[in-house]
Each structure stands twice: as structure tokens, then as C-alpha cells.
N, C-alpha and C positions, 0 to 999 in steps of 0.2 A: 621527686616532687614535680608536679606538673601544673600547679595552680597558676592562674594569671599573674598573681602577685609575685610568685617565685620566678616565673619567666621574665617579668620586668626586672627583678633584682638581678637575675643572671645576666641579662643584657647590659644592665648598668655596670656589673662587675667587669664584663669584657671591655666596655668603653673605658672604664677606669684603668684597666690593665694597659690598654693602648696608650693612654695619657701618661701613666707612670713610666712606661718603658720608652715613650716617645717614638713609637713605631706603629706601623699598620699590621705587623705580624701578629697572628693569632697566638694565644698562649699555648703551652705544650704541657703534656702530662709531666708531673713532677718526678715521675719514676723513669719512664721510658722515652719521653720526648716526643711522642706522637701528638699531632694536632687533631686527630680524627676522633669523633665521638666523645668529646670531653664532657665530664661531669664536674661539678664543684663540690668538694668534700668540706663539710662543716667541721672545723676544729672544736667548736663548742656550739651549744644551742641557747646560750644565755641571751643572745640578741636576735633570736629567730624572728625573721621578718624585717629586722633592722641591722643586718650583718654589716660589720666593717669589712673593708677589703681584705684585711689580714685574717679574718675569721674563715676564709674560704681558700682552698687550694685546688687547682685543676688537676684532675686525674682522668685517665682513660677508663672506660667501663671495667675492663679487666682488673686494673690496679685498684680502682675504687672498691670493687667487690672483694678483692683479696685483703685490702686494708680492714674492711669491716669484718671479714671472716677471722682474721688474726686477732683483732681487738675483742670481738665477741667471745672467742675461744680462750682468751688468756686473762686470768685473774690478775696476773702481774701487770700487764699493760693497763688494765682498767684501774688498778690501784694508784697509778701515778697521774691520773686525770686524762681527759680526752685530748686536750691540746698537746701535752707532752707525749702522750702515746702516739698520736697521729704523726708528729714530727719524727719520733723514733722509728715507727713502723715504715714510714716513707724512706728514711735513711737506710734501714735494713733491706728494703726491697731494691733500692738502687744498687746495693753492693752484693746482691744475691746472684 
């Protein structure tokens, strides 16, 4: 996503992250911990354009792509819903 509205929402998420964590440290990939090239993964699209903080999780480009590849290729992950599948896939990638 590269629309002006998304870029504003992304910037707001990063500000909110710093407020919630009471730090100036950038967020890190939920899988590998890098702070470089972060993207925000949508756990669901029901509030697209009006996402809550918890609707989004920071992932590096590699792990964001892998999450989508796993989700898209697996009927079982898709059957439990996008949010639950996202959490499960991220946990699995952490332990891989």
C-alpha cells in the first residue's frame, strides 16, 4: 500500500507504538527483530482505512511476504480466520 492515506496511517501507528512503549525505539519485526524495512501486516481488513493499533503488526519485508505465502497456500490457515492465522504463522516462523 502506498496511498497518501495509508502513509499517514502508518506514521500514526509508529507514533502510537512509541507512546504505548514509552520509548523512542522503532518497532521491530515480530519474527526476527530487525528494524529495517518494516511493513505493517493487517490481521484483518474489516476496518481498512480506520485500523486499530492492534489490527497491525510490524514485519520485515521477508517475513511479511512469507506470512502471505503460507496463508495463501494453506486452506487450514485460511479456515481459522485471518487474525488467528496471522498470529499462528508468526509464532511458527519465530520457532523455525
